[in-house]
N, CA, C, O and the ligand as a Tripos MOL2 file, in Angstrom:
@<TRIPOS>MOLECULE
protein
  265   263    67     0     0
PROTEIN
NO_CHARGES

@<TRIPOS>ATOM
      1 N          20.6430  -12.3380    7.5540 N.3       1 MET1
      2 CA         19.8840  -11.1000    7.3770 C.3       1 MET1
      3 C          18.4480  -11.4080    6.9480 C.2       1 MET1
      4 O          18.2130  -12.1160    5.9690 O.2       1 MET1
      5 N          17.5280  -10.8770    7.6810 N.am      2 ALA2
      6 CA         16.1260  -11.1470    7.3830 C.3       2 ALA2
      7 C          15.4690   -9.9160    6.7740 C.2       2 ALA2
      8 O          14.2770   -9.6790    6.9700 O.2       2 ALA2
      9 N          16.2380   -9.1450    6.0470 N.am      3 ARG3
     10 CA         15.6420   -7.9180    5.5340 C.3       3 ARG3
     11 C          14.7960   -8.1750    4.2950 C.2       3 ARG3
     12 O          14.0170   -7.3190    3.8760 O.2       3 ARG3
     13 N          14.9540   -9.3590    3.7130 N.am      4 ASP4
     14 CA         14.1620   -9.6900    2.5380 C.3       4 ASP4
     15 C          12.6890   -9.8230    2.8960 C.2       4 ASP4
     16 O          11.8130   -9.4270    2.1270 O.2       4 ASP4
     17 N          12.4250  -10.3830    4.0680 N.am      5 SER5
     18 CA         11.0430  -10.5860    4.4670 C.3       5 SER5
     19 C          10.3400   -9.2560    4.7090 C.2       5 SER5
     20 O           9.1180   -9.1600    4.5940 O.2       5 SER5
     21 N          11.1050   -8.2520    5.0380 N.am      6 PHE6
     22 CA         10.5200   -6.9420    5.2890 C.3       6 PHE6
     23 C           9.9310   -6.3540    4.0090 C.2       6 PHE6
     24 O           8.8980   -5.6850    4.0340 O.2       6 PHE6
     25 N          10.6000   -6.6140    2.9030 N.am      7 ASP7
     26 CA         10.1350   -6.0820    1.6270 C.3       7 ASP7
     27 C           8.8410   -6.7350    1.1670 C.2       7 ASP7
     28 O           8.0810   -6.1590    0.3900 O.2       7 ASP7
     29 N           8.6060   -7.9290    1.6500 N.am      8 ARG8
     30 CA          7.4460   -8.6690    1.1520 C.3       8 ARG8
     31 C           6.2310   -8.5040    2.0500 C.2       8 ARG8
     32 O           5.3060   -9.3160    2.0120 O.2       8 ARG8
     33 N           6.2360   -7.4690    2.8430 N.am      9 LEU9
     34 CA          5.1250   -7.2430    3.7590 C.3       9 LEU9
     35 C           3.9690   -6.5440    3.0360 C.2       9 LEU9
     36 O           3.2860   -5.6980    3.6150 O.2       9 LEU9
     37 N           3.7630   -6.8990    1.7940 N.am     10 GLU10
     38 CA          2.8040   -6.1790    0.9620 C.3      10 GLU10
     39 C           1.3750   -6.6220    1.2190 C.2      10 GLU10
     40 O           0.4660   -5.7970    1.3020 O.2      10 GLU10
     41 N           1.1810   -7.9220    1.3420 N.am     11 ALA11
     42 CA         -0.1760   -8.4310    1.5140 C.3      11 ALA11
     43 C          -0.5950   -8.2680    2.9610 C.2      11 ALA11
     44 O          -0.7550   -9.2450    3.6910 O.2      11 ALA11
     45 N          -0.7680   -7.0260    3.3610 N.am     12 SER12
     46 CA         -1.0670   -6.7550    4.7620 C.3      12 SER12
     47 C          -2.5710   -6.6360    4.9700 C.2      12 SER12
     48 O          -3.3470   -6.5310    4.0200 O.2      12 SER12
     49 N          -2.9490   -6.6570    6.2160 N.am     13 LEU13
     50 CA         -4.3430   -6.4810    6.5780 C.3      13 LEU13
     51 C          -4.5770   -5.0350    6.9720 C.2      13 LEU13
     52 O          -3.7750   -4.4280    7.6810 O.2      13 LEU13
     53 N          -5.6760   -4.5040    6.5060 N.am     14 LEU14
     54 CA         -6.0550   -3.1600    6.8940 C.3      14 LEU14
     55 C          -7.4740   -3.1900    7.4370 C.2      14 LEU14
     56 O          -8.2790   -4.0550    7.0940 O.2      14 LEU14
     57 N          -7.7490   -2.2240    8.2890 N.am     15 LEU15
     58 CA         -9.0890   -2.1440    8.8520 C.3      15 LEU15
     59 C         -10.0420   -1.5540    7.8160 C.2      15 LEU15
     60 O          -9.8560   -0.4290    7.3540 O.2      15 LEU15
     61 N         -11.0470   -2.3170    7.4640 N.am     16 CYS16
     62 CA        -12.0260   -1.8500    6.4770 C.3      16 CYS16
     63 C         -13.1410   -1.1070    7.1890 C.2      16 CYS16
     64 O         -13.7020   -1.6160    8.1590 O.2      16 CYS16
     65 N         -13.4730    0.0960    6.7200 N.am     17 PRO17
     66 CA        -14.5550    0.8660    7.3580 C.3      17 PRO17
     67 C         -15.9230    0.2210    7.1900 C.2      17 PRO17
     68 O         -16.8300    0.4710    7.9840 O.2      17 PRO17
     69 N         -16.0730   -0.5960    6.1720 N.am     18 GLN18
     70 CA        -17.3620   -1.2620    5.9280 C.3      18 GLN18
     71 C         -17.4780   -2.5600    6.7230 C.2      18 GLN18
     72 O         -18.4570   -2.7850    7.4350 O.2      18 GLN18
     73 N         -16.4650   -3.4050    6.5880 N.am     19 CYS19
     74 CA        -16.5060   -4.7100    7.2460 C.3      19 CYS19
     75 C         -16.2220   -4.5920    8.7460 C.2      19 CYS19
     76 O         -16.6220   -5.4510    9.5310 O.2      19 CYS19
     77 N         -15.5290   -3.5230    9.1330 N.am     20 ARG20
     78 CA        -15.1600   -3.2790   10.5300 C.3      20 ARG20
     79 C         -14.2510   -4.3520   11.1130 C.2      20 ARG20
     80 O         -14.2150   -4.5750   12.3230 O.2      20 ARG20
     81 N         -13.5350   -4.9930   10.2410 N.am     21 VAL21
     82 CA        -12.5020   -5.9260   10.6700 C.3      21 VAL21
     83 C         -11.2900   -5.6970    9.7800 C.2      21 VAL21
     84 O         -11.3670   -5.0280    8.7490 O.2      21 VAL21
     85 N         -10.1700   -6.2690   10.2060 N.am     22 ALA22
     86 CA         -8.9820   -6.2030    9.3680 C.3      22 ALA22
     87 C          -9.1470   -7.1930    8.2210 C.2      22 ALA22
     88 O          -9.4060   -8.3790    8.4300 O.2      22 ALA22
     89 N          -8.9950   -6.6890    7.0350 N.am     23 VAL23
     90 CA         -9.2220   -7.5210    5.8580 C.3      23 VAL23
     91 C          -7.9910   -7.4710    4.9590 C.2      23 VAL23
     92 O          -7.2230   -6.5100    4.9910 O.2      23 VAL23
     93 N          -7.8170   -8.5130    4.1620 N.am     24 PRO24
     94 CA         -6.7660   -8.4340    3.1500 C.3      24 PRO24
     95 C          -7.1460   -7.4010    2.0940 C.2      24 PRO24
     96 O          -8.2950   -7.3350    1.6560 O.2      24 PRO24
     97 N          -6.1830   -6.6130    1.7010 N.am     25 VAL25
     98 CA         -6.4850   -5.5410    0.7560 C.3      25 VAL25
     99 C          -5.7260   -5.7480   -0.5500 C.2      25 VAL25
    100 O          -4.6950   -6.4180   -0.6140 O.2      25 VAL25
    101 N          -6.2740   -5.1520   -1.5570 N.am     26 ARG26
    102 CA         -5.6520   -5.1800   -2.8670 C.3      26 ARG26
    103 C          -5.1830   -3.7740   -3.2090 C.2      26 ARG26
    104 O          -5.8500   -2.7870   -2.8990 O.2      26 ARG26
    105 N          -4.0430   -3.7020   -3.8430 N.am     27 LYS27
    106 CA         -3.5260   -2.3960   -4.2210 C.3      27 LYS27
    107 C          -4.0860   -1.9900   -5.5720 C.2      27 LYS27
    108 O          -4.1720   -2.8000   -6.4950 O.2      27 LYS27
    109 N          -4.4630   -0.7350   -5.6710 N.am     28 ARG28
    110 CA         -4.9250   -0.2290   -6.9490 C.3      28 ARG28
    111 C          -4.2090    1.0810   -7.2520 C.2      28 ARG28
    112 O          -4.1610    1.9900   -6.4230 O.2      28 ARG28
    113 N          -3.6670    1.1540   -8.4300 N.am     29 LEU29
    114 CA         -2.9350    2.3540   -8.8190 C.3      29 LEU29
    115 C          -3.9190    3.4720   -9.1400 C.2      29 LEU29
    116 O          -4.7790    3.3370  -10.0110 O.2      29 LEU29
    117 N          -3.7730    4.5730   -8.4190 N.am     30 LEU30
    118 CA         -4.6770    5.6980   -8.6200 C.3      30 LEU30
    119 C          -4.0910    6.7240   -9.5660 C.2      30 LEU30
    120 O          -4.7070    7.1130  -10.5580 O.2      30 LEU30
    121 N          -2.8800    7.1530   -9.2310 N.am     31 LEU31
    122 CA         -2.2470    8.2300   -9.9700 C.3      31 LEU31
    123 C          -0.7610    7.9730  -10.0590 C.2      31 LEU31
    124 O          -0.1620    7.3840   -9.1590 O.2      31 LEU31
    125 N          -0.1820    8.4140  -11.1350 N.am     32 ILE32
    126 CA          1.2790    8.3700  -11.2300 C.3      32 ILE32
    127 C           1.7870    9.7960  -11.1070 C.2      32 ILE32
    128 O           1.5310   10.6480  -11.9570 O.2      32 ILE32
    129 N           2.5050   10.0260  -10.0320 N.am     33 LEU33
    130 CA          3.0140   11.3580   -9.7380 C.3      33 LEU33
    131 C           4.5210   11.3720   -9.9240 C.2      33 LEU33
    132 O           5.1660   10.3240   -9.9350 O.2      33 LEU33
    133 N           5.0790   12.5770  -10.0710 N.am     34 PRO34
    134 CA          6.5410   12.6590  -10.2270 C.3      34 PRO34
    135 C           7.2930   12.0250   -9.0600 C.2      34 PRO34
    136 O           8.3670   11.4530   -9.2480 O.2      34 PRO34
    137 N           6.7330   12.1240   -7.8630 N.am     35 GLN35
    138 CA          7.4370   11.6140   -6.6920 C.3      35 GLN35
    139 C           7.1020   10.1630   -6.3920 C.2      35 GLN35
    140 O           7.6700    9.5780   -5.4700 O.2      35 GLN35
    141 N           6.2040    9.5810   -7.1430 N.am     36 GLY36
    142 CA          5.8790    8.1750   -6.9100 C.3      36 GLY36
    143 C           4.4840    7.8410   -7.4010 C.2      36 GLY36
    144 O           3.8480    8.6330   -8.0960 O.2      36 GLY36
    145 N           4.0250    6.6760   -7.0370 N.am     37 ASN37
    146 CA          2.7050    6.2180   -7.4550 C.3      37 ASN37
    147 C           1.7220    6.3180   -6.2980 C.2      37 ASN37
    148 O           1.9940    5.8570   -5.1890 O.2      37 ASN37
    149 N           0.6020    6.9160   -6.5690 N.am     38 LYS38
    150 CA         -0.4560    6.9840   -5.5600 C.3      38 LYS38
    151 C          -1.2470    5.6790   -5.6250 C.2      38 LYS38
    152 O          -1.8570    5.3420   -6.6390 O.2      38 LYS38
    153 N          -1.2120    4.9560   -4.4980 N.am     39 ILE39
    154 CA         -1.8340    3.6400   -4.4410 C.3      39 ILE39
    155 C          -3.0310    3.6720   -3.4990 C.2      39 ILE39
    156 O          -2.9840    4.2700   -2.4240 O.2      39 ILE39
    157 N          -4.0790    3.0290   -3.9210 N.am     40 GLU40
    158 CA         -5.2570    2.9170   -3.0710 C.3      40 GLU40
    159 C          -5.3720    1.4720   -2.6090 C.2      40 GLU40
    160 O          -5.1540    0.5430   -3.3870 O.2      40 GLU40
    161 N          -5.7140    1.2860   -1.3450 N.am     41 TYR41
    162 CA         -5.9250   -0.0550   -0.8060 C.3      41 TYR41
    163 C          -7.4110   -0.3560   -0.7910 C.2      41 TYR41
    164 O          -8.2030    0.3570   -0.1750 O.2      41 TYR41
    165 N          -7.7680   -1.4170   -1.4760 N.am     42 VAL42
    166 CA         -9.1740   -1.7630   -1.6290 C.3      42 VAL42
    167 C          -9.4570   -3.0760   -0.9140 C.2      42 VAL42
    168 O          -8.7200   -4.0500   -1.0710 O.2      42 VAL42
    169 N         -10.5170   -3.0950   -0.1380 N.am     43 CYS43
    170 CA        -10.9360   -4.3000    0.5700 C.3      43 CYS43
    171 C         -11.2890   -5.3930   -0.4340 C.2      43 CYS43
    172 O         -12.0250   -5.1510   -1.3910 O.2      43 CYS43
    173 N         -10.7620   -6.5920   -0.2110 N.am     44 THR44
    174 CA        -11.0570   -7.6840   -1.1350 C.3      44 THR44
    175 C         -12.4280   -8.3000   -0.8550 C.2      44 THR44
    176 O         -12.9180   -9.1100   -1.6420 O.2      44 THR44
    177 N         -13.0360   -7.9230    0.2430 N.am     45 ARG45
    178 CA        -14.3480   -8.4920    0.5760 C.3      45 ARG45
    179 C         -15.4840   -7.6300    0.0410 C.2      45 ARG45
    180 O         -16.4120   -8.1410   -0.5870 O.2      45 ARG45
    181 N         -15.4130   -6.3280    0.2880 N.am     46 CYS46
    182 CA        -16.5300   -5.4900   -0.1170 C.3      46 CYS46
    183 C         -16.1440   -4.4230   -1.1390 C.2      46 CYS46
    184 O         -17.0140   -3.7750   -1.7210 O.2      46 CYS46
    185 N         -14.8670   -4.2440   -1.3540 N.am     47 GLY47
    186 CA        -14.4330   -3.2920   -2.3710 C.3      47 GLY47
    187 C         -14.3220   -1.8610   -1.8800 C.2      47 GLY47
    188 O         -14.0960   -0.9540   -2.6810 O.2      47 GLY47
    189 N         -14.4770   -1.6370   -0.5790 N.am     48 ALA48
    190 CA        -14.3580   -0.2920   -0.0460 C.3      48 ALA48
    191 C         -12.8860    0.1130    0.0180 C.2      48 ALA48
    192 O         -11.9940   -0.7300    0.1160 O.2      48 ALA48
    193 N         -12.6610    1.4080   -0.0390 N.am     49 THR49
    194 CA        -11.3060    1.9170    0.0810 C.3      49 THR49
    195 C         -10.8910    1.9410    1.5400 C.2      49 THR49
    196 O         -11.5670    2.5460    2.3720 O.2      49 THR49
    197 N          -9.7920    1.2910    1.8510 N.am     50 CYS50
    198 CA         -9.3260    1.2150    3.2340 C.3      50 CYS50
    199 C          -8.2180    2.2220    3.5070 C.2      50 CYS50
    200 O          -7.8400    2.4280    4.6610 O.2      50 CYS50
    201 N          -7.7090    2.8320    2.4930 N.am     51 GLY51
    202 CA         -6.6520    3.8060    2.6890 C.3      51 GLY51
    203 C          -5.8710    3.9860    1.4220 C.2      51 GLY51
    204 O          -6.0920    3.2840    0.4360 O.2      51 GLY51
    205 N          -4.9510    4.9310    1.4470 N.am     52 ASP52
    206 CA         -4.0950    5.1060    0.2880 C.3      52 ASP52
    207 C          -2.7140    5.5180    0.7500 C.2      52 ASP52
    208 O          -2.5130    5.9130    1.8990 O.2      52 ASP52
    209 N          -1.7880    5.4200   -0.1430 N.am     53 THR53
    210 CA         -0.4190    5.7450    0.1870 C.3      53 THR53
    211 C           0.2930    6.2060   -1.0610 C.2      53 THR53
    212 O          -0.1720    5.9940   -2.1810 O.2      53 THR53
    213 N           1.4310    6.8420   -0.8470 N.am     54 LEU54
    214 CA          2.2560    7.2580   -1.9720 C.3      54 LEU54
    215 C           3.4950    6.3800   -1.9850 C.2      54 LEU54
    216 O           4.3340    6.4440   -1.0860 O.2      54 LEU54
    217 N           3.5900    5.5770   -3.0010 N.am     55 GLU55
    218 CA          4.7450    4.6890   -3.1170 C.3      55 GLU55
    219 C           5.8420    5.3850   -3.8790 C.2      55 GLU55
    220 O           5.6520    5.7840   -5.0280 O.2      55 GLU55
    221 N           6.9890    5.5340   -3.2490 N.am     56 PRO56
    222 CA          8.0840    6.1690   -3.9620 C.3      56 PRO56
    223 C           8.5090    5.3290   -5.1570 C.2      56 PRO56
    224 O           8.4720    4.0980   -5.1340 O.2      56 PRO56
    225 N           8.9090    6.0370   -6.1910 N.am     57 ASP57
    226 CA          9.2970    5.3650   -7.4190 C.3      57 ASP57
    227 C          10.5350    4.5090   -7.2170 C.2      57 ASP57
    228 O          10.6640    3.4250   -7.7860 O.2      57 ASP57
    229 N          11.4390    5.0160   -6.3980 N.am     58 GLN58
    230 CA         12.7040    4.3200   -6.2030 C.3      58 GLN58
    231 C          12.5900    3.3810   -5.0180 C.2      58 GLN58
    232 O          11.7100    3.5450   -4.1740 O.2      58 GLN58
    233 N          13.4670    2.4070   -4.9510 N.am     59 PRO59
    234 CA         13.5270    1.5540   -3.7630 C.3      59 PRO59
    235 C          13.8120    2.3960   -2.5270 C.2      59 PRO59
    236 O          14.5190    3.4000   -2.6150 O.2      59 PRO59
    237 N          13.2700    2.0000   -1.3680 N.am     60 PRO60
    238 CA         13.3820    2.8090   -0.1570 C.3      60 PRO60
    239 C          14.8010    3.1970    0.2060 C.2      60 PRO60
    240 O          15.0270    4.2960    0.7130 O.2      60 PRO60
    241 N          15.7600    2.3230   -0.0410 N.am     61 GLU61
    242 CA         17.1350    2.6470    0.3490 C.3      61 GLU61
    243 C          17.6840    3.8200   -0.4400 C.2      61 GLU61
    244 O          18.5810    4.5250    0.0210 O.2      61 GLU61
    245 N          17.1410    4.0250   -1.6370 N.am     62 ARG62
    246 CA         17.6730    5.0770   -2.4980 C.3      62 ARG62
    247 C          16.8690    6.3610   -2.3770 C.2      62 ARG62
    248 O          17.1200    7.3300   -3.0920 O.2      62 ARG62
    249 N          15.9110    6.3630   -1.4760 N.am     63 ARG63
    250 CA         15.0640    7.5350   -1.3560 C.3      63 ARG63
    251 C          15.8860    8.7320   -0.8970 C.2      63 ARG63
    252 O          16.7240    8.6240   -0.0010 O.2      63 ARG63
    253 N          15.6340    9.8560   -1.5180 N.am     64 ARG64
    254 CA         16.3690   11.0540   -1.1600 C.3      64 ARG64
    255 C          15.4170   12.1010   -0.6010 C.2      64 ARG64
    256 O          14.3240   12.3100   -1.1290 O.2      64 ARG64
    257 N          15.8330   12.7370    0.4430 N.am     65 TYR65
    258 CA         15.0530   13.8340    0.9880 C.3      65 TYR65
    259 C          15.6560   15.1330    0.5180 C.2      65 TYR65
    260 O          16.8650   15.3430    0.6190 O.2      65 TYR65
    261 N          14.8290   15.9860    0.0140 N.am     66 MET66
    262 CA         15.3350   17.2440   -0.5120 C.3      66 MET66
    263 C          15.1660   18.3350    0.5410 C.2      66 MET66
    264 O          15.5320   19.4860    0.3010 O.2      66 MET66
    265 ZN        -14.6490   -4.4070    3.4370 Zn       67 ZN67
@<TRIPOS>BOND
     1     1     2 1
     2     2     3 1
     3     3     4 2
     4     3     5 am
     5     5     6 1
     6     6     7 1
     7     7     8 2
     8     7     9 am
     9     9    10 1
    10    10    11 1
    11    11    12 2
    12    11    13 am
    13    13    14 1
    14    14    15 1
    15    15    16 2
    16    15    17 am
    17    17    18 1
    18    18    19 1
    19    19    20 2
    20    19    21 am
    21    21    22 1
    22    22    23 1
    23    23    24 2
    24    23    25 am
    25    25    26 1
    26    26    27 1
    27    27    28 2
    28    27    29 am
    29    29    30 1
    30    30    31 1
    31    31    32 2
    32    31    33 am
    33    33    34 1
    34    34    35 1
    35    35    36 2
    36    35    37 am
    37    37    38 1
    38    38    39 1
    39    39    40 2
    40    39    41 am
    41    41    42 1
    42    42    43 1
    43    43    44 2
    44    43    45 am
    45    45    46 1
    46    46    47 1
    47    47    48 2
    48    47    49 am
    49    49    50 1
    50    50    51 1
    51    51    52 2
    52    51    53 am
    53    53    54 1
    54    54    55 1
    55    55    56 2
    56    55    57 am
    57    57    58 1
    58    58    59 1
    59    59    60 2
    60    59    61 am
    61    61    62 1
    62    62    63 1
    63    63    64 2
    64    63    65 am
    65    65    66 1
    66    66    67 1
    67    67    68 2
    68    67    69 am
    69    69    70 1
    70    70    71 1
    71    71    72 2
    72    71    73 am
    73    73    74 1
    74    74    75 1
    75    75    76 2
    76    75    77 am
    77    77    78 1
    78    78    79 1
    79    79    80 2
    80    79    81 am
    81    81    82 1
    82    82    83 1
    83    83    84 2
    84    83    85 am
    85    85    86 1
    86    86    87 1
    87    87    88 2
    88    87    89 am
    89    89    90 1
    90    90    91 1
    91    91    92 2
    92    91    93 am
    93    93    94 1
    94    94    95 1
    95    95    96 2
    96    95    97 am
    97    97    98 1
    98    98    99 1
    99    99   100 2
   100    99   101 am
   101   101   102 1
   102   102   103 1
   103   103   104 2
   104   103   105 am
   105   105   106 1
   106   106   107 1
   107   107   108 2
   108   107   109 am
   109   109   110 1
   110   110   111 1
   111   111   112 2
   112   111   113 am
   113   113   114 1
   114   114   115 1
   115   115   116 2
   116   115   117 am
   117   117   118 1
   118   118   119 1
   119   119   120 2
   120   119   121 am
   121   121   122 1
   122   122   123 1
   123   123   124 2
   124   123   125 am
   125   125   126 1
   126   126   127 1
   127   127   128 2
   128   127   129 am
   129   129   130 1
   130   130   131 1
   131   131   132 2
   132   131   133 am
   133   133   134 1
   134   134   135 1
   135   135   136 2
   136   135   137 am
   137   137   138 1
   138   138   139 1
   139   139   140 2
   140   139   141 am
   141   141   142 1
   142   142   143 1
   143   143   144 2
   144   143   145 am
   145   145   146 1
   146   146   147 1
   147   147   148 2
   148   147   149 am
   149   149   150 1
   150   150   151 1
   151   151   152 2
   152   151   153 am
   153   153   154 1
   154   154   155 1
   155   155   156 2
   156   155   157 am
   157   157   158 1
   158   158   159 1
   159   159   160 2
   160   159   161 am
   161   161   162 1
   162   162   163 1
   163   163   164 2
   164   163   165 am
   165   165   166 1
   166   166   167 1
   167   167   168 2
   168   167   169 am
   169   169   170 1
   170   170   171 1
   171   171   172 2
   172   171   173 am
   173   173   174 1
   174   174   175 1
   175   175   176 2
   176   175   177 am
   177   177   178 1
   178   178   179 1
   179   179   180 2
   180   179   181 am
   181   181   182 1
   182   182   183 1
   183   183   184 2
   184   183   185 am
   185   185   186 1
   186   186   187 1
   187   187   188 2
   188   187   189 am
   189   189   190 1
   190   190   191 1
   191   191   192 2
   192   191   193 am
   193   193   194 1
   194   194   195 1
   195   195   196 2
   196   195   197 am
   197   197   198 1
   198   198   199 1
   199   199   200 2
   200   199   201 am
   201   201   202 1
   202   202   203 1
   203   203   204 2
   204   203   205 am
   205   205   206 1
   206   206   207 1
   207   207   208 2
   208   207   209 am
   209   209   210 1
   210   210   211 1
   211   211   212 2
   212   211   213 am
   213   213   214 1
   214   214   215 1
   215   215   216 2
   216   215   217 am
   217   217   218 1
   218   218   219 1
   219   219   220 2
   220   219   221 am
   221   221   222 1
   222   222   223 1
   223   223   224 2
   224   223   225 am
   225   225   226 1
   226   226   227 1
   227   227   228 2
   228   227   229 am
   229   229   230 1
   230   230   231 1
   231   231   232 2
   232   231   233 am
   233   233   234 1
   234   234   235 1
   235   235   236 2
   236   235   237 am
   237   237   238 1
   238   238   239 1
   239   239   240 2
   240   239   241 am
   241   241   242 1
   242   242   243 1
   243   243   244 2
   244   243   245 am
   245   245   246 1
   246   246   247 1
   247   247   248 2
   248   247   249 am
   249   249   250 1
   250   250   251 1
   251   251   252 2
   252   251   253 am
   253   253   254 1
   254   254   255 1
   255   255   256 2
   256   255   257 am
   257   257   258 1
   258   258   259 1
   259   259   260 2
   260   259   261 am
   261   261   262 1
   262   262   263 1
   263   263   264 2
@<TRIPOS>SUBSTRUCTURE
     1 MET1         2 RESIDUE 1 A MET
     2 ALA2         6 RESIDUE 1 A ALA
     3 ARG3        10 RESIDUE 1 A ARG
     4 ASP4        14 RESIDUE 1 A ASP
     5 SER5        18 RESIDUE 1 A SER
     6 PHE6        22 RESIDUE 1 A PHE
     7 ASP7        26 RESIDUE 1 A ASP
     8 ARG8        30 RESIDUE 1 A ARG
     9 LEU9        34 RESIDUE 1 A LEU
    10 GLU10       38 RESIDUE 1 A GLU
    11 ALA11       42 RESIDUE 1 A ALA
    12 SER12       46 RESIDUE 1 A SER
    13 LEU13       50 RESIDUE 1 A LEU
    14 LEU14       54 RESIDUE 1 A LEU
    15 LEU15       58 RESIDUE 1 A LEU
    16 CYS16       62 RESIDUE 1 A CYS
    17 PRO17       66 RESIDUE 1 A PRO
    18 GLN18       70 RESIDUE 1 A GLN
    19 CYS19       74 RESIDUE 1 A CYS
    20 ARG20       78 RESIDUE 1 A ARG
    21 VAL21       82 RESIDUE 1 A VAL
    22 ALA22       86 RESIDUE 1 A ALA
    23 VAL23       90 RESIDUE 1 A VAL
    24 PRO24       94 RESIDUE 1 A PRO
    25 VAL25       98 RESIDUE 1 A VAL
    26 ARG26      102 RESIDUE 1 A ARG
    27 LYS27      106 RESIDUE 1 A LYS
    28 ARG28      110 RESIDUE 1 A ARG
    29 LEU29      114 RESIDUE 1 A LEU
    30 LEU30      118 RESIDUE 1 A LEU
    31 LEU31      122 RESIDUE 1 A LEU
    32 ILE32      126 RESIDUE 1 A ILE
    33 LEU33      130 RESIDUE 1 A LEU
    34 PRO34      134 RESIDUE 1 A PRO
    35 GLN35      138 RESIDUE 1 A GLN
    36 GLY36      142 RESIDUE 1 A GLY
    37 ASN37      146 RESIDUE 1 A ASN
    38 LYS38      150 RESIDUE 1 A LYS
    39 ILE39      154 RESIDUE 1 A ILE
    40 GLU40      158 RESIDUE 1 A GLU
    41 TYR41      162 RESIDUE 1 A TYR
    42 VAL42      166 RESIDUE 1 A VAL
    43 CYS43      170 RESIDUE 1 A CYS
    44 THR44      174 RESIDUE 1 A THR
    45 ARG45      178 RESIDUE 1 A ARG
    46 CYS46      182 RESIDUE 1 A CYS
    47 GLY47      186 RESIDUE 1 A GLY
    48 ALA48      190 RESIDUE 1 A ALA
    49 THR49      194 RESIDUE 1 A THR
    50 CYS50      198 RESIDUE 1 A CYS
    51 GLY51      202 RESIDUE 1 A GLY
    52 ASP52      206 RESIDUE 1 A ASP
    53 THR53      210 RESIDUE 1 A THR
    54 LEU54      214 RESIDUE 1 A LEU
    55 GLU55      218 RESIDUE 1 A GLU
    56 PRO56      222 RESIDUE 1 A PRO
    57 ASP57      226 RESIDUE 1 A ASP
    58 GLN58      230 RESIDUE 1 A GLN
    59 PRO59      234 RESIDUE 1 A PRO
    60 PRO60      238 RESIDUE 1 A PRO
    61 GLU61      242 RESIDUE 1 A GLU
    62 ARG62      246 RESIDUE 1 A ARG
    63 ARG63      250 RESIDUE 1 A ARG
    64 ARG64      254 RESIDUE 1 A ARG
    65 TYR65      258 RESIDUE 1 A TYR
    66 MET66      262 RESIDUE 1 A MET
    67 ZN67       265 GROUP 0 **** ****
């Protein structure tokens, strides 16, 4: 089973609007919400925001849809 490698896909490349290339990004915690943590992806080269996401508090397998 190679499902472990799927979980470690964190250090991904995102397209930076400033650099105009895919860059390694750093995660920055923006907000802690009841449904999870709001994470911002910051370019490690220029510091621009490349995107954000809502990380569920629980592991993905335990995620519940209401
Ligand atoms: Zn950049």
